[in-house]
C-alpha positions in Angstrom: -3.2 -31.4 17.2 -2.7 -28.1 15.4 0.2 -27.9 12.9 2.9 -25.4 13.3 1.6 -23.5 10.3 -1.9 -23.3 11.8 -0.5 -21.9 15.1 1.5 -19.3 13.2 -1.6 -18.3 11.2 -3.7 -18.0 14.3 -1.1 -15.8 16.0 -1.0 -13.5 13.0 -4.7 -13.2 12.9 -4.9 -12.6 16.6 -2.2 -9.9 16.4 -4.1 -8.2 13.6 -7.3 -8.3 15.6 -5.4 -6.8 18.6 -4.0 -4.1 16.2 -7.4 -3.2 14.9 -8.8 -3.0 18.5 -6.0 -1.1 20.2 -3.9 0.5 17.4 -0.8 -1.4 18.5 0.7 -4.9 18.2 0.8 -7.1 21.3 4.2 -7.1 23.0 3.3 -9.4 25.9 3.7 -13.1 25.1 1.4 -14.1 28.0 -1.5 -11.9 26.6 -1.1 -13.3 23.1 -1.1 -16.8 24.6 -4.3 -16.0 26.5 -6.2 -14.7 23.4 -5.1 -17.4 21.1 -4.9 -20.5 23.2 -1.3 -21.1 22.2 1.3 -21.6 24.8 4.1 -19.1 25.5 6.6 -21.7 24.4 4.8 -22.1 21.1 4.7 -18.3 20.6 8.4 -18.0 21.5 9.4 -20.8 19.0 7.6 -18.9 16.2 8.4 -15.3 17.2 11.4 -14.8 19.4 10.7 -11.1 19.8 8.1 -8.4 19.3 10.0 -7.3 16.2 9.6 -10.8 14.6 5.9 -10.7 15.3 5.7 -7.2 13.7 7.5 -8.5 10.6 5.1 -11.4 10.4 2.1 -9.1 10.5 3.7 -6.8 7.9 4.2 -9.7 5.6 0.6 -10.7 6.1 -0.5 -7.1 5.3 1.7 -6.8 2.2 0.3 -10.2 0.9 -3.2 -9.0 1.3 -2.4 -5.6 -0.3 -0.6 -7.2 -3.3 -3.6 -9.4 -3.9 -5.9 -6.4 -3.9 -3.7 -4.5 -6.3 -3.4 -7.6 -8.6 -7.2 -8.0 -8.6 -7.6 -4.3 -9.4 -5.2 -4.5 -12.4 -7.0 -7.7 -13.7 -10.5 -6.1 -13.3 -9.4 -3.1 -15.3 -9.6 -5.3 -18.4 -7.2 -3.1 -20.4 -3.7 -3.2 -21.9 -3.3 0.5 -21.4 -0.6 0.9 -18.7 -1.9 4.3 -17.6 -5.4 2.9 -17.1 -3.8 0.0 -15.1 -2.0 2.6 -12.9 -5.4 4.2 -12.2 -6.9 0.8 -11.3 -4.0 -0.1 -9.1 -4.2 3.3 -7.4 -7.9 3.0 -6.7 -7.5 -0.6 -5.4 -4.8 0.7 -3.1 -7.0 3.4 -1.7 -9.9 0.9 -1.3 -7.7 -1.5 0.6 -6.4 1.3 2.9 -10.0 2.3 3.8 -10.9 -1.3 4.5 -7.8 -2.2 6.5 -7.0 0.9 8.6 -4.9 -1.0 11.2 -2.7 -2.9 8.8 -2.5 0.2 6.6 -1.2 2.4 9.5 1.3 -0.3 10.3 2.7 -0.3 6.8 2.8 3.5 6.4 4.4 3.9 9.8 7.1 1.4 8.8 7.6 3.0 5.3 8.1 6.4 6.9 10.9 5.1 9.1 14.2 3.4 8.4 13.6 0.4 6.1 15.9 -2.5 6.8 17.5 -4.1 3.7 15.9 -7.5 2.8 12.9 -6.8 5.0 9.3 -7.2 3.8 8.9 -3.5 3.6 12.1 -3.1 1.6 11.0 -5.8 -0.9 7.5 -4.3 -1.1 8.6 -0.7 -1.8 11.2 -1.9 -4.4 8.5 -4.0 -6.1 6.2 -0.9 -6.3 9.1 1.2 -7.7 9.6 -1.5 -10.4 5.9 -1.5 -11.1 5.7 2.3 -11.6 8.8 2.2 -13.8 7.6 -0.7 -15.9 4.2 0.9 -16.6 5.6 4.3 -17.4 8.2 2.9 -19.7 5.4 0.9 -21.4 3.3 4.1 -21.8 6.2 5.8 -23.4 6.8 2.8 -25.8 3.1 2.9 -26.8 3.2 6.6 -27.5 1.0 7.6 -24.6 3.9 9.5 -23.2 6.5 11.4 -25.3 9.8 9.7 -26.0 11.6 12.4 -24.1 9.6 11.8 -20.9 11.8 11.7 -17.9 10.6 8.4 -16.5 12.7 8.7 -13.3 11.1 12.1 -12.4 7.6 10.9 -13.3 8.1 7.8 -11.1 9.4 9.9 -8.2 6.4 12.3 -8.5 4.1 9.3 -8.4 5.9 8.0 -5.3 5.5 11.4 -3.6 1.8 11.7 -4.3 1.3 8.2 -2.9 3.3 9.0 0.3 1.3 12.2 0.7 -1.9 10.3 0.3 -0.7 7.8 2.9 -0.3 10.5 5.4 -3.7 12.0 4.6 -5.3 8.8 5.8 -3.3 8.8 9.0 -3.6 12.5 9.9 -6.9 13.6 8.3 -8.7 13.9 11.7 -6.2 16.4 13.1 -5.1 18.3 10.0 -6.8 21.7 9.7 -6.2 21.7 5.9 -9.0 19.1 5.6 -11.4 20.5 8.1 -13.8 22.1 5.6 -13.9 19.3 3.1 -16.9 17.0 3.5 -15.7 14.2 1.2 -14.4 11.0 2.7 -10.7 10.5 2.8 -10.8 7.8 0.0 -12.9 10.1 -2.2 -10.6 13.0 -1.7 -7.5 10.8 -2.3 -9.0 9.5 -5.5 -9.7 13.0 -6.8 -6.1 14.1 -6.0 -4.6 11.0 -7.5 -6.8 11.3 -10.7 -5.9 15.0 -11.1 -2.2 14.2 -10.7 -2.3 11.4 -13.2 -4.3 13.5 -15.7 -1.8 16.4 -15.5 1.2 14.1 -15.6 0.0 12.4 -18.8 -0.9 15.8 -20.4 2.4 17.4 -19.5 4.3 14.5 -21.1 2.0 13.8 -24.1 3.5 13.6 -27.6 3.0 17.0 -29.2 1.1 15.6 -32.1 -1.3 13.4 -30.2 -4.7 13.9 -28.6 -4.6 13.1 -24.9 -7.8 11.6 -23.4 -9.6 13.8 -20.8 -9.6 11.2 -18.1 -9.5 7.4 -17.5 
């Protein structure tokens, strides 16, 4: 007999497959039961509402995304916090391209009201803390000037990420991108790299040589 944990995992995977196929999460308990083999009672015991199922899939998505970001930071093999931000940013874009259904679910949630103590709230706070920690470290190491406004730099980084998110979601219908032949992930990497290069140069100590690119 399947454990409760296995049933939960199967339902999450089935909901993800449904999301990838249809662009939406299942809201009908009977349909979810049919595609998973779980009973409606089992589903109801684990997810009392469509919102609870959505929260479960979002938690699953954030877990996968965090693993990808962690691996990106580890693979960068550097103690340079700016280089780590590049690696994390590129890993984020790669994950977005590989997981379009889950990515759209996260971005849609992040662009709406975020409930306190929800998975999305904890995720976006953790990313804010990550940006802050890496930029403070860069200032401490002399990569950024001591008078760098970390709060502003962090908010600019947040805005560029949110803009990149929307580019993935609206690229097909946005006339601004109609004449650019690059893939969305290639274009997003170029935008992110130019932003980071310019941000570091603008805040570099006056007596230092800033590297051209990471």
